N, C-alpha and C positions, 0 to 999 in steps of 0.2 A: 425951750418952749416951742420953737418952730417944729422941732422933730416930734413933739407930742401931738400937735394938731394934725400933722400929716398922718400919724398912725391911726387917728380916729376915722379918717375918710374911707379907707377900705371897708370898715365895719358898716358904715352907713350905706355904702354902695351894695354891699352884700344883702342888707335888709331890703333895699329897693328891688334888687334882682329877685329875691325870694317872693316879694309881693307880686311882681309881674308874673312870675311863674305860677303862683297860686291862682291868679286871675286867668291865665292862659289855659290852664288844664281844663276847667269846665267848658271854656269856649271850644277847645279842641275836641272835647267829647261831643259837643253839639254839632260841630261842622262835619266830623267824620261820620256821624249818623245820618246826615242828609244825603239823598240819592243823587243830587245834582253835582255840578263841578265845584260847589263851594268848599267841600271838604278838601279837595285837592289843592285849590288855591289857598285855603287856610293853612295847609301844611307848608306850602311853598312860601307864603308870606311870613309864616312863623320863622322859617329859616332865613329869609332875606332880611326881615326886620330886625333880626338880632344882630348886634354889632359884631365885628370880626373878633371879638374877644372870647367870651365864654362859650358860646355855641359852636364856634369854629373848633375849639378844643374838644368839645364833646362830640362833634361830628366826626372828628378824626379817630375817635375810639371805635365806632362801627366800621370805619374804613378798612380794618383788618379783614373785611370780606375777602380780600386777596388771600388771607390765610386759609380760607376754605378751598382755594384752588390747589394748594399743595397736596391735599389728599388724592387728587387725580394722578399726580406723578407716583404717589405711593401705591396706587392701585395698578399702575402699569408696571411698577417694579416687580411685584409678585409674579406677573406674567413672565417676566424675564427669568425669574428664579425657577418657575415651574417648567420652563422650556428645556433646561439641561436634562432633567430626567427623561423627557420625551425625545431627546436628541437621538441621533443614530449611533452614538458612541458605543452602546452595548452590542450593536449588530456585528461589528467586526469580530467580537469575541465569539459569536456563534458561527461566523464564517471560518474562523481560524481552524477548527478541527477538520474541515473538509480537505485542506491540502494534505493532512496526515493520512486520511483514509485511502488515497491511492496507493500508499505504501503496502497495504494488504491486498491490493487487487492484482499486481503483476503476475503472481503464480496462476491465478484463475484465468486471466486474460491471455496469457502466453501458452498455457497448457491446452492440448487438444486430446487428452487421454479419454477414450470412451469410458463411461462409468462402469460398464461391464468388466473392465480390466482392472479397476481399482481394488486394492486389498488382496491381490493375487500374485503368486510367483509362478508364472506360466511354465508348464512342462510339455505342452504340445501347441500346435498351431490352431487347434480347434476346428479342424476341417475333415470332411469325409473324402476329400479328393486325394488322389495318390501323389501328394507333394510332400516334400520334407525340406528341412533347413540344416545346412552344415554351418556350425559355429566354431570359432577358434578363439581361445583365450591367450593373451600375450602378457606375460608377467616376468618370468625369470630371465629368459634370454631369447634370442631371435634365430637360433640355429636352423630352424626348419622353415623360416619365412620364404626364402627364395624358391625352395622346392614346392611349397604349397601354392604360391602364386603362379608358378610355371604350370602346375597341373590344372589349376582352376581356369587359367587362360586357355590352355591347349584344349580342354574339354568343354569350354563354354559354360562353366557352372558358376553361379553366384554364391556368395557366402557372406556371413556377418562376423566381424571381429570385435572382441572385447579387450580393450587395452587398459593397463594401469598407467597412472601418471608417471611412475618410475620407469616403466618400459619406454614410454615416449621420450623421457629425458635421456635414457641410456642409448636408445636406438632410434633416433629421429628419422633416419633415412628409411628404416623398415616401417616405421609408423606412417610415413608419407606414402610408401609403396602400397600398403594394404588399404589406404584410404580411398582407393579406386572403388572399394566396396563399402557398405555401411559400417561405421565404427561406433561401438557402444562404450559405455563407462564401466570400468571394473575397479573403481576406487583409485586412490593415489598410491597407497602402500600395501594393499591387499591384506587388511586386517579382518578379524572376525568381528563383524559389525554388531553382533548380538551382545558383545562385551563393551560396546562404546555408547557414550551418551548421545542424545539426539544432536547436540551441537557438534560433537566430534564426527558423527556420521556426515553431517552437512559439509563439514570442512573437507573430509575425504572426497566427497562427491564433487564439490565445487572446485577444489584444487586440481583434481584429475581433469575435469571438464575444461578448465582454463588452459592446461598444458596441451590437451588434445586439440583444442581450437587453434592455439598458437602455432602448433607444428603442422597439423594436417589441414587446417581451414574448415574442418567439419565440426558441427555441433553434435555431440554424442547423444543428445536427447532424441528420442525417448527410450533408447536401449540401455538396459542396466543388467549387470549380473553380479550376484553376491559372491564375494570371495569364499571359497570352500563350500559354497552352497549353504552357509550358515544364515538362517533367516528366522524371523518370528513376526507376529502381527505388527509390533511396534516399528521394527526396521522397515517393513514394507510401507507402512504409513509415511514414514519420513522420506523414503525414496519417492513415493508418489507425489508428495508435496514439493519435491524438487523437479517435477515434470518428467519422471521416468516410469517405465513399466519394467518390472523385474522379469527376466527370462531365465528359467532353470534349464532343464534338459530332459529328454525322454530316455536317452541312453548315453552313458559315459564310456568311451572306448577303453579307458584305463591305460592308454598308451603312455601317459605321464609316469606310470610306475617303472617303465623301462624294462630292459631285458633282465636287469638285476632283480626286478620285482616279479619275475615269472611271466612277463608279457612278450609277445612277438607280433610280427606283422599279421600273421594268420589269426591270432586271437583278437586283434583289433578288428579285422575285417568280419570275422564271424560274429562278434558282439553286435556290430551295427546291422548286419543282414538279418540276424536272428530276431532283432527287436523291431525290424521295419514294420511300419504301419502308417496310415494316412496322418499327416500333420506331425510327424516325428521331428524332434529337435536333437541333433547329434552334437555332443560335446567333444571337441578335440583341442589340442594345444600346439602352439607354434614353436615351443622351445624343446630343448634336449634334456634328458635326465641328468641331474647334477653330477652323478658319479660314473655311470656307464656311457654317458653322452649319446645315447641312442635317441633317434627322432622317429619313433614308431608311427606316430600319426601322419607325419609328412610322407613316410615311406609307404604306408598302407593306403593313402588317399586315392591313388589311381584305381586300385582294385575295389575300394569301397564305392566309388562313383560308377564303375562298370557294373558291379553286382546289383546295385540299386536300380540302375536303368534296365537291366535285364529283367527285373521284377516289375517293370512298368512305372517306376517312379521318376518324377522330374524334380527340379530344385528351385527353391525360392529363397528370398531373404526374409528376415523377421518383419520387414516392412509390410509383408502380406497380411500380417495380423492387425497392425495399427495404422498403416498408411505412412505418409511422409512425416519427417520430424516437424515439431511445431515451429 
C-alpha cells in the first residue's frame, strides 16, 4: 500500500507544474511586451523562481549553444583544405624543365661560326687579295711530315693540317709536331660520311676531336675537311652543328696518286701555279703513296712556294676566313 501512495504523488506534482506553466505563459506574454525593464526581470525571476528541478533540466537543453561553436572550426578546416591547391608544390614542376633546356644551348653558346659560312663547303678564302692557303691532310702515314715542316719553317710559310684520329693514334709525335700550325678535324677513320647516319657522323667527328685534343692540346674546331671530299647538304648540316666549318679546296695537286699514278714533282707544281688565284686553297698530303712510296707533295713544296711568291702571292691559314677557334 505504501508503494501505491508514493506512485500517485508524482502525478499530482505534474498537474501542479502544468497549472503553474499555464498561468506563467500569459504573464510572460504581457511582461515581454512592456518597454520597461519588467520583461527582463520577469524572465529572470521566472528562471530563478523555478526550483532546481524541472527548469534546470530544460535550461540545459538550450545550453548546447556551444554546439553552434563547432561550425567555426569546420569553417576553418575548409580553408586548410583549400590551401594545398594554392600551395607552391606545382611550381617546382614548372621549374624542372629549365635545367634540361641548357642541354640544347651549349652548341649555340660555344660556336662562333658566322652565319654566312653555314651550309657551305668552302672552296676558296673568299677574298680578292693575293693570298692563298696551303693545307695538308694526314691519314695514311707520316712519311712526308718532317720534310714538309722543314720547308714551311725555312720559308716562313704558315699552313693548316687536317688529321684523322687514326693518324694521331698511329703517329702522335708527328701530330704534336704539326700542331705548331692550326690543326683541323678529318674524322676518326676517314669514311665516306654521305653513307653514314647523323649519329655515326657525330661519333666520327667527336672521337677524332678527342684524340687530337689529347695528343696535341689543340681544339680542332672550327676546321673540318670531308674525307674524299664526299659531301651533301645533310652532312654539312651535321658538321656545322658540331661547331665546324667544312673546307674543301680550289686545287688538288694529285700528288697522292704517286709516280705510279702518272704524277711527278713537276706536275704537282704546275697544277698549283696554273690554278693560282686570290683566295686559293691548295690540297696536299703528308703521306707517301702506298705502293711506290713517293712523297710528291713534300718534294714539290719548295718549288710551289717559290713559284707562288714569284707571282705576288703570300700565305695565310684558314683562320683568315673565320678567325680563331671558338
